[in-house]
Residue, then its C-alpha position, 0 to 999 in steps of 0.5 A: m562507525k557503520n551508518l545505523y540505517d540503510k537510507s534508500a530503505a528508509h526513503e523507501a518506507i517513507t515513500d510507501v507509508g506516504v502513498g498509503f496515507f494519501m490513498a487511506f481516506p479515499v479507500a476507507l470513504a469508498v469502502l464505508s459508502l459501499s457498505t451503507w448503501m449495501g445495508l452491510s451490519i458493522t461487524t461485516t463492514a470492518v472485515f470487507q474493509t480489513i480485506v480492501f485494505t490488505l488488497v491495496s496494501l499488498l498492490r500499493k507495496y509491490f508497485v512501490r517496491v517495483h519502481f524503487k528496484k527500478t531506481n535503484g538498478e536492481y530491476k532486470k527484465k526476463h526475457s523469453 
């Protein structure tokens, strides 16, 4: 019987979620502090926080994926 899941994909997903978990509090605190300092409304703060979390998540996922590609030998540098 085949494995029910891909262990390397599961490891990458758990690592990505773990990194995100520990990044979430400081990012949220920074966004909320900045929003309070700027006097933004609740709706504007929510939109601002959503944009910041999306950008941080994209960057985090990119770097985690590159790390795992290097670790798994999938990463190939392009030569000019």
